[in-house]
C-alpha positions in Angstrom: 120.6 209.4 257.4 123.3 206.6 257.1 125.4 206.5 253.9 127.1 203.3 254.9 125.7 200.5 257.1 127.2 200.5 260.5 128.4 204.1 260.4 127.0 207.0 262.4 123.6 208.5 261.6 124.1 212.0 260.1 121.4 214.5 260.9 119.5 215.8 257.9 120.1 219.4 259.1 123.9 218.9 258.9 123.5 217.4 255.4 121.5 220.3 254.3 123.9 222.8 255.8 126.8 221.2 254.0 124.9 221.1 250.7 124.0 224.8 251.1 127.5 225.8 251.9 126.9 226.7 255.5 129.1 224.0 257.0 132.5 222.6 256.1 134.2 219.4 257.3 137.8 219.6 258.5 139.4 216.2 258.4 142.8 215.0 259.7 145.4 213.4 257.5 144.4 209.9 258.4 140.8 210.2 257.0 141.9 208.7 253.6 143.5 205.6 255.1 140.1 203.9 255.2 140.2 203.8 251.4 143.7 202.4 251.2 145.7 205.6 250.9 148.9 205.8 252.9 149.7 208.6 255.3 152.0 211.3 253.9 155.1 209.8 255.7 154.6 206.4 254.2 153.9 207.8 250.8 157.1 209.8 250.9 159.0 206.7 251.9 157.4 204.8 248.9 158.5 207.6 246.5 162.1 207.5 247.7 162.1 203.7 247.4 160.5 203.8 243.9 163.5 205.8 242.6 166.1 204.0 244.7 166.9 207.3 246.5 167.3 208.2 250.2 166.8 211.5 252.1 170.1 210.8 253.8 171.9 212.1 250.7 170.5 215.6 251.2 170.7 217.4 254.6 167.6 219.5 253.8 165.5 216.5 253.0 166.7 214.6 256.0 165.8 217.5 258.3 162.4 218.0 256.6 161.5 214.3 257.1 162.7 214.5 260.7 160.3 217.4 261.2 157.5 215.5 259.4 157.5 218.2 256.6 157.1 215.7 253.9 156.0 218.2 251.3 159.3 220.0 251.7 161.3 216.8 251.3 159.4 215.9 248.2 159.7 219.4 246.7 163.5 219.2 247.2 163.7 215.7 245.7 161.5 216.7 242.8 163.7 219.8 242.0 166.9 217.7 241.6 165.7 214.5 240.2 163.5 214.1 237.1 162.6 210.5 238.1 161.2 211.8 241.3 158.9 214.0 239.3 157.6 210.9 237.5 157.3 208.9 240.8 155.4 211.7 242.5 153.0 212.0 239.5 152.5 208.2 239.5 151.8 208.3 243.2 149.2 211.1 242.8 147.6 209.2 239.9 147.5 205.9 241.8 146.0 207.5 244.9 143.4 209.4 242.9 142.2 206.1 241.5 142.2 204.5 245.0 140.3 207.5 246.3 137.7 207.3 243.5 137.2 203.6 244.2 136.8 204.3 247.9 134.1 206.9 247.1 132.3 204.5 244.8 132.2 201.8 247.5 130.8 204.3 250.0 128.0 205.5 247.8 
């Protein structure tokens, strides 16, 4: 079965296994880029830019980003800056809408 023209054929057996809870898909971080969502690093950069902030002002955030531990950097930012909480909430909301649009295009 093909869900989208030009994509791989998915065996009915696999579809049934997933539907019945006997299989799970593990996807990498880049899977959502096809529907316009940024990778976590770019999203983190966007949040810092949205609030005119930089991780360079906080050693822990700078180190977290260097290690690609973006969730830690955002958690630190969120804990000290109320505008960061709003920016993160907006980013989540924006990307949930983008994700929903991508799903509707694919069905």
